[in-house]
C-alpha positions, 0 to 999 in steps of 0.5 A: 308937495313933498309928501304924497297923500295917495298913490294916485297923486304920486302916479300923476306926478311921475306921468307928468314928469316923464310924459307917461314913460313914452319917451323912455319906451321909444328910446328903448325901442330905437336902441333895440332896432339898432341892435337888431340891425347890427345883428343882421350886419355884424352878428349877435356879439356886436348887437349885444354890445350895441344893446348894452351901450345904447341901453345906458343912454335910454334914461338920460335920453328920455329925460332930455326928450321929456324936459326939452320937447315936452317941457316936463318938470322934475318929479317932486322930491320924495315921490316914492314911485321914482325910487321904485322905478330906479330900484327896478333897474336891478331887473335890467342888470339881471337880464343883461347878465343873463344875456351875457352868460348866454352869449357864451353858450346859447347866442340865439337866446341872448335877446330873448333873455334880455327881452323877458327882463325888460318885459318884467320891468314894464309890469312894475311901470303899471304901478309907477305911472298908473297906466295899465297899458304897461301890463300889455307891453310887458306881456307882449315882450314876454310873449315875443321872448318866449316864441324867440326861445321856443319857436324862433322860426315862427317870428317874422324877424329877429327878436331884437327887431321885434322888441324894437318894433313893439316898444316903438308902437307902444310908445305911441299908444302911451304918448296918446294916452298920456296926452288924453289924460293930461288934456281930457278935451282932446 
């Protein structure tokens, strides 16, 4: 199946191969939670380093989870949506660069800036996986980031912890939806 006749077959292939993206969202959420805990104990600079280093592990860890835990195979060669997902990584680099720049001048804005970039990337995942929940996830992260930037005292916890909690919750929703679509009898 080297050539994809329609977007739906490419999306189903991506969902099959990456368990609907749920492991990646979960690992990302865990990384954000760790960064939030590091922020509480060691400050924003150390937390940013934790987020940066942990962020480099998200994709490989999610692939291992998909392959080992869920026995998901690789996406078929030539799936254009796999390239789109990879290309959208540039958004993450823009967020990290912005966060790093803010670390020097407005440290309280660092995690909000990175969260906006993460949220923007999730909007693309709606097309990658054919899953509209990614729009809601992207919007939730953008809203959390906006509140963190404009009214940080309104948040019950720091932005990093909030983003981590949102992503972990959405990873469960995404997994259940993937499972339902994979096995409509459940």
